[in-house]
C-alpha positions in Angstrom: 0.0 0.1 -0.1 1.4 3.3 -1.0 2.5 5.7 1.9 2.4 8.9 -0.3 -1.0 9.7 -2.5 -0.8 11.1 -5.9 -2.4 14.4 -4.5 0.6 14.7 -2.0 2.8 14.3 -5.0 1.0 17.1 -6.8 1.2 19.2 -3.5 4.9 18.6 -3.4 5.5 19.5 -7.1 3.4 22.5 -7.0 5.4 23.7 -3.9 8.5 23.0 -6.1 6.9 24.7 -9.0 7.3 21.6 -11.1 4.8 20.7 -13.9 4.6 17.1 -14.0 2.9 14.9 -16.6 0.7 12.2 -15.5 3.6 9.5 -16.3 6.0 11.7 -14.2 3.5 11.9 -11.1 3.1 8.2 -11.3 6.7 7.7 -11.2 7.3 10.2 -8.5 4.8 8.5 -6.3 6.5 5.3 -6.5 9.9 6.9 -6.0 8.8 9.0 -3.0 7.0 5.9 -1.6 10.1 3.9 -1.9 12.2 6.6 -0.2 9.8 6.7 2.7 9.8 3.1 3.0 13.5 3.0 3.2 13.3 6.0 6.1 11.1 3.7 7.9 13.7 0.9 7.8 16.3 3.3 9.0 14.0 4.6 11.7 13.8 1.0 13.0 17.6 0.8 13.6 18.9 1.2 17.1 21.3 4.2 17.2 21.4 4.8 20.9 25.0 3.7 21.1 26.1 5.6 17.9 27.8 8.9 18.6 26.4 12.0 16.8 28.7 13.1 13.9 28.7 16.2 11.8 31.1 15.0 9.3 33.0 11.7 8.6 36.1 13.5 7.7 38.2 14.7 10.7 38.2 18.6 10.9 41.0 20.7 12.0 40.4 24.5 12.5 43.0 26.3 10.5 41.9 29.6 11.9 44.2 31.1 14.4 43.1 32.3 17.9 41.9 35.9 18.2 44.5 38.1 19.9 44.2 41.8 21.0 46.7 43.8 18.9 47.2 47.2 18.1 45.4 48.4 14.9 45.8 51.4 12.7 44.8 55.0 14.1 42.1 56.5 12.3 44.3 58.8 10.6 46.5 56.0 9.2 43.5 54.0 7.9 42.3 57.3 6.2 45.9 58.2 4.7 45.5 56.7 1.3 41.6 57.0 1.0 40.9 58.4 -2.6 38.1 60.6 -1.1 37.2 61.3 2.4 34.6 63.3 4.6 36.3 64.4 7.8 36.8 61.1 9.8 35.2 58.9 7.3 35.6 57.1 3.8 33.5 58.7 1.1 32.1 56.1 -1.3 29.8 56.5 -4.3 26.1 56.4 -3.6 24.4 53.1 -4.2 20.9 53.6 -3.0 18.6 55.8 -5.0 15.7 58.2 -3.5 
């Protein structure tokens, strides 16, 4: 017995903005039903002893730790600015009225 109906497939197709032919709808119903059946199989497995993972590849952070260091003064930061307005960089306007 199908777990997903043709009407549900039509709803999913509409949400995904897909125009499915009748044959495609039937194929999608069979395929989605198979996916849901497989998910039921997976849900029956006991995974209580399995550690949660986010990736199967060991990840190492390549970022350095943040360190407080002296930064440029405002005058040094603005020294090579092509255009400035007082203590600020002047940039072209990108938002129109």
